[in-house]
Every structure is written in C-alpha cells, then in structure tokens.
N, C-alpha and C positions, 0 to 999 in steps of 0.2 A: 358361905359354903362350909359345911360341916367338916372338921378335919377328921381323917380316919384314925381310928384308935390303933396303937401299937399292939398287934396281935400276931400269932403265927398264921392264922387265917389270911390276914392282910397282906404278909410278907409272900406268902404262897401265890396270891393273887397277883402280885406285883412280878414275881418270878415267872410266872406263868405267861403273863403279858409280854414280858421282856423276850422270853424264849420263843413265843410265837412271832413276834415281829422279827428276831434275829433270823429265824429259819426262813421267814418271807424274802427277807432281804437277801440271804444267801443263795436262794433259788433264783431270784430275779437277776443277781450278778451273775450266777452261773449260766443261766439262759442267754445273757447278753455276751458273755466271752466264749461260749461254745463255739459259735461260727467262726470267730477270728482265731481261736486256737486250732481248730481243725485245719483252717486255711494256711496257718503258719506251720503246722506239722506237714501238710501236703507239699508246701514249698520247700521245706527242708529235705523231705525224703526224695523230691524230684531233682533238687540240686545234688544230693548224695549219689543218686542213680547215674546222672551224667558224669559224675566224678569217677565212679568206679567201673564203669562200661565203655567199650568202643562206641563210637558214633552211631546212634540209632534215630530213627524217625516215627517210632511207634509210641504207643503209650503203655510202658511197662506196668504201671500201677493199675490200670483198667484190666489188664490181661494177667494178673499174678494169680497165682494159687497159694494155698495156706496148707501146710501139713501139720495134722492135729495128733495129739495122743490123749489117751485117758489116764488120768492119774488122781488117785482117791476119789474116784467117782466123777471127777470133773473134767473137762474138756479143756485142753491146753494146747495153745499154738506153739509149736517147736520151731517151724521155718516158715518163711514167706519168699515165694520164688517169683522173681521178676525176669520174664524173657524179653530180651532186646533183639529188634529187627531193623534192617535197613532195606526198605521195599518188602520184597518177598524173601530176602536173605536172613537168615537167623545168625546174628553176630555174636551172641554171648547172653549170659544169664547171671543175674545178680541175686545172692541168697542172703536173707536176714536170718542170722543164727545166735545163739546165746550160750554161754557157760558160767560156771561160777568162779569168780576169782578171789582173791585175797579178801577185799571188802564186801563183795556181794555180786549181784549178777552183773555180767559184762556181755553187752550186745554188740554185734558188728554186722555190717553189711559188705559181703565181699563179692566182687565181680569176676567172672571167669570169661574167657574168651571162647570162640567156638571149638578150639582145640582142648579146652579144659585147663588152661594155664591161667593162673591169677594174673588179672588186668591190674587191679587196684582194690582198695578197701576204705571203709570209713567207720571209725569207732562211733556208734550212735549213741551209746550210754554206758556209764561204769559208775562203779562205787570204789575205785581204788584210791590209794593214797596220793594226795596232789603232789606233784613233782617227782614221784616215782612211777606207780602203776599207770598213771595218766599219761605218761610217755608214750603208751601203745598207741595213742592218736596218730603218731609221726614214726616211731622207732621203726616199723616194719615196711615203710614205704621206699619206694625206689630212690636210690641216692643215699639212703641212711645205713648204718651198720647192719640191721637186723632185716634188711630188705627182702621180702617175699616175691616181688614181681617176677612173673615168667615161671614161677616153679607150679608143678603140677602134683597135688597131693595124691593123685590117682596112681603115680609112679612110686612114690614113697610119702607115708603121711610125715607132715612137718612136726619136728620136735626139736627142742634146744639143745644146742651143744653139749651142755651138761648132762643129757640124756642120751647122747650119742648121735644126735641129729646134726643138722647142717645150719640150723638158724641161731644166730647170737641173740641170746636173751638180754632184756632190758637190764641194765646194770643195777644190782641190788633189788631186782624185782622179777625173780625166777618164776615164782608162783602166778604172777599175772602174766607173764610171757607164756607159761604152759597153758593157762586159761584161754589165752587169746588163740594159739594155735590149735588147740581143742576145738574152739568155735570154728575156725576156718575149716579144720579137717570135716568137721559135722556138716559145715556148709557145702563142702564138695560133695558129701555123701548125698545130701539132698538134691544137689546138682545132677548128680548122676542116677537119681531114683533110688538111692539106697539109705535113706535116712533111718530106717529101722535098724541097719546093720552098724550105724555109727553112734546112734543116741539110744538104743534100747527101746525106742518108742514104737508104738503100733502106728504104722504108716496109713494116713488117711487124707488124701488130698481133696480139697474142696475149694471153689473160686471164693475170693474175698468180695466184700463189697468195694466196688470200685469208687475211686477218687480221681477226678478229671486232673490231668496234668496241668500245671500252671505255666 
C-alpha cells in the first residue's frame, strides 16, 4: 500500500474524516441517552412535586401550564404552574420560578396550599457558591432558621430581615437569600395569575407538553 505523502491536503482530509466520525458518534450517543435523561428528569420533577405539595392524586405535570414572555424577540418560559388535586378538590399549586443569584440563575419549585400559604419548596438548580449560597436548598425549610413554611407572600412580600422583612438570610449569603425570596414572590404572583406584575413579563399561558408521572 502506498504511503500517503505528508501534505496540507492529506492532513485536511484526515481531520475532516475524524470530525465526521466524531459528530456521528456524538449524535448516536445523544440519541441513546435522550430517553433515559428525559425519564430521569421526569422522575426528579415528580418527586419534587410530591415534596412541595399537599397529598394529591392527579398528574400535575400532565395538567401544567407555562407562562411565557418575549425577550429580545425570543420566547422565554418564565413560570411553569402545576395544579394539584385530590379527587375533584383542588388542594394546591406548585410553581417553577427563577431569579438571578450571586453566581447565576437560581430555579425553585414552590408549593402553595389552597389558601396561598407556602407548603414547601425544592431548589431545582443554582450556580451559587458551594457551602454558602447552596444552603438555600434547606435554609428556608420548616424547622430551620429561615423557614418560610406557612407564610403567605400575598399578605406581605417575603424579604430578608436586613431589608426590613421577617426572613433570616443565609449566613454570609444575603444576595442569594434575596434572589431566592424574589423567586418565591414571583412564583406567588404566577400562582395568583399576576406574573406580569411581579416579573415585568408579558403574561401568556399555554399548555406544555405533557410528561407522564412515574
């Protein structure tokens, strides 16, 4: 077999071949993992809904709505609203909301009971400093110093004590605490149908693609 001459043309051919093979492999791996990833995400979401809402027997994910806004000509999902029912009785609503923290976007799932009081919450994702801002996952839960359990943001927006509010901020992480409470207040606005008032967004509610509860 004749040995290829070392030349720019031959090197480009080799690089092109490697690139094509790499792209094909990535596409194949992506296709293989897409299903399991979606299933894992659905499972995580359903577990979070069970944690933040009173007992329910419907499928909140299948019945959820999304509130969109237009930003820079693009459609952006601001809130996802999950209704919870037990039989024919509405028992509460969970709202997925977000705000900007110290390190980036902070996303929370806040559960409200039928009276508008906070039942529980789950910190879905964040980019805060490990060991400080990440404490938001538990700091505001029942039994902890900054507990927001049972509070109704409709009676008074939640703010940290440093700003004249009643909620104790995470130690050495006031910015993250403010961002977290901003997300909770915005979630309440969406729960009450006033997302545009709390976020400045143009309210538009549309059903999302349903994901079967696991």
